[in-house]
C-alpha positions as CSV (number, residue, x, y, z in Angstrom):
1,M,-4.9,23.6,-7.4
2,K,-5.3,27.2,-6.1
3,R,-2.9,29.8,-7.6
4,R,-0.9,31.6,-4.9
5,N,0.2,35.2,-5.0
6,R,3.7,36.3,-4.3
7,H,3.0,37.1,-0.6
8,E,1.6,33.7,0.0
9,L,4.7,32.1,-1.6
10,D,7.0,34.1,0.7
11,S,5.1,32.8,3.7
12,P,7.3,30.5,5.9
13,N,4.2,28.2,6.6
14,L,3.7,27.5,3.0
15,G,5.1,24.3,1.5
16,G,5.1,25.8,-2.0
17,H,8.9,26.4,-2.2
18,L,12.0,24.9,-0.6
19,P,13.0,26.7,2.6
20,H,16.6,27.0,1.5
21,H,15.6,28.7,-1.7
22,P,15.1,32.5,-1.1
23,T,12.9,33.1,-4.1
24,P,9.4,31.7,-4.4
25,A,8.7,28.7,-6.6
26,I,7.3,29.4,-10.1
27,T,3.7,28.2,-10.1
28,F,3.0,28.7,-13.8
29,P,4.4,26.9,-16.7
30,L,7.2,28.6,-18.7
31,T,5.8,30.2,-21.8
32,A,7.4,29.9,-25.2
33,K,8.5,33.5,-25.0
34,V,10.3,33.1,-21.6
35,W,11.8,29.8,-22.8
36,M,13.1,31.6,-26.0
37,K,14.6,34.4,-23.9
38,D,16.3,31.9,-21.7
39,S,17.6,29.8,-24.6
40,R,18.9,33.0,-26.3
41,M,20.6,34.0,-23.0
42,F,22.2,30.5,-22.7
43,A,23.3,30.6,-26.3
44,L,24.8,34.0,-25.8
45,M,26.6,32.8,-22.6
46,A,28.0,29.8,-24.5
47,K,29.3,32.2,-27.3
48,M,30.9,34.4,-24.6
49,K,32.5,31.3,-23.0
50,T,33.8,30.2,-26.4
51,G,35.1,33.7,-27.1
52,Q,36.8,33.8,-23.7
53,D,38.4,30.5,-24.4
54,E,39.6,31.6,-27.8
55,M,41.0,34.8,-26.4
56,R,42.8,32.9,-23.6
57,S,44.4,30.6,-26.2
58,V,45.4,33.6,-28.4
59,Q,46.8,35.3,-25.3
60,E,48.8,32.2,-24.4
61,R,50.2,32.0,-28.0
62,L,51.2,35.7,-27.8
63,E,52.9,35.2,-24.5
64,Q,54.8,32.2,-25.9
65,E,55.8,34.2,-28.9
66,M,57.0,37.1,-26.7
67,R,59.1,34.7,-24.6
68,R,60.7,33.3,-27.7
69,E,61.4,36.8,-29.0
70,Q,63.0,37.7,-25.6
71,E,65.1,34.5,-25.7
72,M,66.2,35.4,-29.3
73,R,67.1,39.0,-28.2
74,R,69.2,37.6,-25.3
75,E,70.9,35.1,-27.6
76,Q,71.6,37.9,-30.2
77,E,73.0,40.1,-27.5
78,R,75.2,37.3,-26.2
79,L,76.5,36.7,-29.8
80,E,77.1,40.4,-30.3
81,Q,79.1,40.6,-27.1
82,G,81.1,37.6,-28.2
83,M,81.8,39.3,-31.6
84,R,82.9,42.5,-29.9
85,R,85.3,40.6,-27.6
86,E,86.7,38.7,-30.6
87,Q,87.1,41.9,-32.6
88,E,88.9,43.5,-29.6
89,R,91.2,40.5,-29.4
90,M,91.9,40.6,-33.1
91,N,92.7,44.4,-32.9
92,K,95.1,43.8,-30.0
93,F,96.8,41.0,-32.0
94,K,97.1,43.2,-35.1
95,K,98.6,46.0,-33.0
96,K,101.1,43.5,-31.5
97,L,102.0,42.2,-35.0
98,R,102.4,45.8,-36.3
99,I,104.7,46.6,-33.4
100,Q,106.8,43.5,-34.0
101,F,106.9,44.2,-37.7
102,E,108.1,47.7,-37.1
103,L,110.8,46.5,-34.7
104,A,111.9,43.9,-37.1
105,M,112.1,46.5,-39.9
106,K,114.3,48.8,-37.8
107,R,117.0,46.1,-37.3
């Protein structure tokens, strides 16, 4: 089989590559060095994908924690408002009792 150069591979009349594929077909076997580079690249890509997945899960956990903290803050604020209202009610009641006591003492 005759080896073809790049220009021949780009020729439309040549059946050496698929017409829908824009790059010429590789006519030489992959060497061990090229295969190693590719395998390293794929291993690195797999690590990156794993890292992205881990980061995504960590981010989701952080977002859930933030939502829980926000809910806790809202609940705490609601409780504090209730305590303030109750304190105001108690103060009014004490004031009313004091007035009644003072009126009763004057009689």
